[in-house]
C-alpha positions in Angstrom: 3.0 113.5 66.5 5.8 111.0 66.6 9.2 112.4 67.7 12.2 111.6 65.4 14.9 109.9 67.3 17.6 109.7 64.6 20.6 112.0 65.0 21.7 114.1 62.2 24.8 112.6 60.6 27.4 114.5 58.6 29.8 112.8 56.2 33.3 112.7 57.7 35.0 112.1 54.3 34.8 115.8 53.4 37.9 117.9 54.2 37.3 120.1 57.2 36.5 123.7 56.3 38.7 125.2 59.1 42.3 124.5 59.6 44.5 125.2 62.6 47.4 127.6 61.9 50.1 127.3 64.6 51.2 130.8 65.6 53.5 129.8 68.4 51.7 132.1 70.8 53.3 135.3 69.4 51.1 137.8 67.7 52.9 139.7 65.0 51.6 143.3 64.6 51.1 143.9 60.9 52.1 147.3 59.5 49.2 149.6 58.7 49.6 149.8 54.9 46.1 149.2 53.7 42.4 149.7 54.5 42.0 146.2 55.8 44.8 146.5 58.3 43.4 149.9 59.6 39.9 148.3 59.9 41.4 145.5 62.0 42.7 148.2 64.4 39.2 149.3 64.9 38.1 145.7 65.6 41.0 145.3 68.1 40.1 148.5 69.9 36.4 147.4 70.2 37.4 144.0 71.5 39.8 145.6 74.0 37.1 148.0 75.2 34.6 145.1 75.6 37.2 143.1 77.6 37.9 146.3 79.7 41.5 146.4 78.7 41.1 150.0 77.5 38.7 152.7 78.4 35.7 153.7 76.2 37.4 157.1 75.8 40.6 155.5 74.5 38.5 153.3 72.1 36.6 156.3 70.9 39.9 158.2 70.3 41.2 155.2 68.2 37.9 155.1 66.3 38.2 158.8 65.4 41.8 158.3 64.2 40.8 155.2 62.1 37.9 157.1 60.5 40.2 159.9 59.6 42.8 157.5 58.0 40.1 155.7 56.1 38.8 159.0 54.7 42.4 159.8 53.7 42.7 156.5 51.8 39.6 157.6 49.8 41.2 161.0 49.2 44.5 159.5 48.0 42.5 157.5 45.5 41.3 160.8 43.9 44.4 162.9 44.7 47.6 161.0 45.0 49.5 164.1 46.3 47.7 163.5 49.6 49.9 160.3 50.1 52.4 162.2 52.4 49.6 163.2 54.8 48.2 159.6 54.7 51.7 158.2 55.6 52.0 160.7 58.5 48.5 159.7 59.9 49.3 156.0 59.5 52.5 156.5 61.5 50.5 158.3 64.2 47.9 155.6 64.3 50.6 152.9 64.6 52.3 154.8 67.4 48.9 155.2 69.2 48.3 151.4 68.9 51.8 150.6 70.1 51.2 152.8 73.1 47.8 151.2 73.7 49.2 147.6 73.4 52.1 148.4 75.7 49.6 149.8 78.3 47.5 146.6 78.1 50.6 144.5 78.7 51.8 146.6 81.7 48.4 146.4 83.3 48.4 142.5 83.1 51.8 142.2 84.8 
């Protein structure tokens, strides 16, 4: 068999699919107001655990809190009167993540 020696060429005239967003090095913590924001907390905790910035036990604790909050979002959809409990749990989760992030920063200093 003869080997093909041509290199694959891509047209450069097309607009790039990814764009760089300048964030100036500061991460802004979004408020936990919806399911997506809560799910990102779980991803953040998983990444922190893999990078050994938090313990597996801490990551598991965060996971349990996230799962409880996500269940509450579903419950609020069916029973809006559960909104007060959801708000309380969201505030607790935000406090837990603030404490976790502060602990990460202190360990790096």
